[in-house]
C-alpha positions, -999 to +999 in steps of 0.1 A: +000+000+000+029+024+008+045+018-026+012+024-044+006+056-025+041+068-034+036+061-071+002+080-071+018+110-054+047+110-079+022+109-108+002+138-093+034+159-090+044+152-125+009+160-138+008+193-119+043+203-131+033+198-168+020+229-186-017+229-195-023+224-232-032+256-250-069+261-256-080+260-292-093+294-305-104+280-338-141+280-327-144+317-320-164+346-335-131+364-339-118+337-363-151+338-381-150+376-386-113+373-395-121+348-423-148+371-437-127+402-435-097+385-451-119+370-478-132+405-488-096+418-489-086+391-515-109+406-541-084+400-569-085+363-562-122+357-561-128+383-588-104+365-611-118+330-603-154+341-609-145+357-642-126+326-653-157+305-645-177+325-670-150+323-696-145+286-691-182+279-695-183+297-729-148+289-741-146+287-779-180+303-783-184+331-808-204+355-786-194+340-753-214+349-722-240+368-742-256+334-749-269+339-714-286+371-725-300+355-757-315+326-738-331+348-712-345+371-740-360+342-759-376+327-727-390+360-716-403+369-750-420+336-756-436+333-721-445+370-720-465+368-753-480+334-743-493+344-709-504+379-719-525+363-746-539+336-722-547+361-694-558+390-717-530+413-705-512+440-724-478+429-738-465+465-732-467+462-695-467+424-688-436+416-709-413+439-688-429+424-657-422+388-666-388+395-681-376+413-650-390+387-627-372+359-647-339+376-644-342+385-607-353+349-600-324+336-620-300+354-597-317+341-566-320+305-577-285+305-591-271+316-557-292+289-540-283+260-563-246+269-569-242+282-534-249+248-519-221+233-540-196+261-533-171+242-511-177+209-528-168+222-562-138+240-548-124+209-531-092+210-550-084+246-541-094+242-505-070+213-500-041+229-520-041+265-510-045+283-477-073+308-483-103+320-463-135+301-470-152+334-477-131+336-510-151+307-524-184+322-512-176+355-530-164+336-561-199+321-564-218+353-557-195+373-581-201+347-609-238+350-604-235+388-604-217+387-637-244+366-652-270+390-638-251+419-654-254+402-688-291+394-683-301+429-672-294+440-708-327+423-717-345+445-692-329+476-705-339+468-741-375+459-732-379+489-710-366+511-738-391+496-763-421+501-740-408+532-722-438+553-732-461+528-714-438+525-684-428+561-679-463+572-668-488+557-644-503+524-656-524+495-646-507+461-651-540+444-658-559+470-679-529+492-690-546+525-684-554+537-649-591+545-643-610+557-612-619+521-604-583+509-606-572+493-573-534+493-581-521+521-602-483+519-606-465+553-607-442+544-637-405+547-641-390+577-622-363+588-598-376+562-573-364+535-598-328+542-585-338+522-554-330+491-576-293+498-568-295+493-530-320+465-536-295+445-557-268+452-531-291+438-504-298+407-526-260+402-530-255+406-493-281+379-486-266+357-514-233+357-494-248+344-462-270+319-480-240+306-499-219+304-467-245+287-446-259+263-471-224+256-484-213+245-450-244+224-443-243+208-478-207+199-474-216+179-443-249+165-455-247+158-493-285+152-496-294+188-490-286+200-525-309+174-541-337+184-516-333+222-522-330+218-560-363+199-561-380+227-542-367+256-563-391+248-592-420+247-568-410+280-552-408+295-587-445+288-594-455+299-559-438+333-564-455+359-586-431+358-615-451+345-645-484+355-630-493+390-618-505+395-582-525+425-594-552+402-607-560+391-571-570+426-560-602+446-566-621+433-595-593+414-611-598+382-630-589+361-600-601+383-572-622+355-557-589+338-547-575+369-529-587+359-495-563+330-492-537+335-520-526+370-511-517+361-475-497+332-487-479+354-512-469+379-485-457+351-463-434+339-491-400+356-485-390+351-521-418+374-532-403+403-512-368+396-525-380+396-561-403+426-556-377+451-541-356+448-573-382+441-600-407+468-590-383+498-593-370+486-627-405+486-642-419+516-625-438+499-596-439+511-560-424+488-534-444+482-502-423+492-471-432+458-457-411+441-484-380+461-473-387+452-436-390+415-444-358+415-465-339+435-438-350+412-411-340+381-430-306+397-438-299+402-401-311+367-390-294+350-419-260+366-412-263+356-375-269+320-385-240+321-410-216+335-384-226+308-359-220+282-386-186+297-395-176+298-358-184+262-352-176+244-385-152+266-404-122+244-396-141+212-405-150+221-440-116+210-454-121+175-438-157+172-451-150+180-488 
């Protein structure tokens, strides 16, 4: 018993004399903020990578990325004429509506679908170079921004063609505002400049969505398949190819307003589309849409920061 006690006391003395292992600081908000800050500083890297993605996709093509613009123009023109005929709407006001909605939705859905694959597709770079994870997030958002910049040409051309109809107050359903018109849009004016901060806000949300879903999808590879299957459903649930104006007043589908309109306003994608689409085609934006988008921005970035704090160091092992 005496020998055993002596051994235990010696072990305790040795253990007490050894320095405590340094505590890991990898799971801190300081590291998460540092990653984001350093990622934004390396704008030459993610800017070059995003531009190379576009060039690589359309390599050896005669007109290059402008195929994006042509495809969007053809889809918008075809569906705009089709639905305006089926629903007895004026092409001069409905075609800009559907074209702008398509292009804004393309940016949102692109950030969702490609954002989930951000770290998975950049597996080689993550394992070979030491760079902040935010670089790959910004690469994806920058690539989608370049595609949006090409597609916005379609909106500019359509708005120029129908400028006489969009520059003054109009009714999306009946073209001309009357005393009985429930929603009379003001037309394109100085307030259309709010499209600039609206797109900035969309890009800011695209960053946290790409960051958060990218981390989750790297760990759980079933998530991209699930989200991609829901994107098409969300497209039809959001007023993009159908005008919400028909649900108000004496519209063609006003009998559905009691239950459809609340569902539309509960759809966050509607507010994201509306704050950018409405100024571009001379429509007023409800302040509630800005409040919803602002609230989602704050909550989303908080969730993304928590994910970066807890799982930033594990992404390189998951890819």
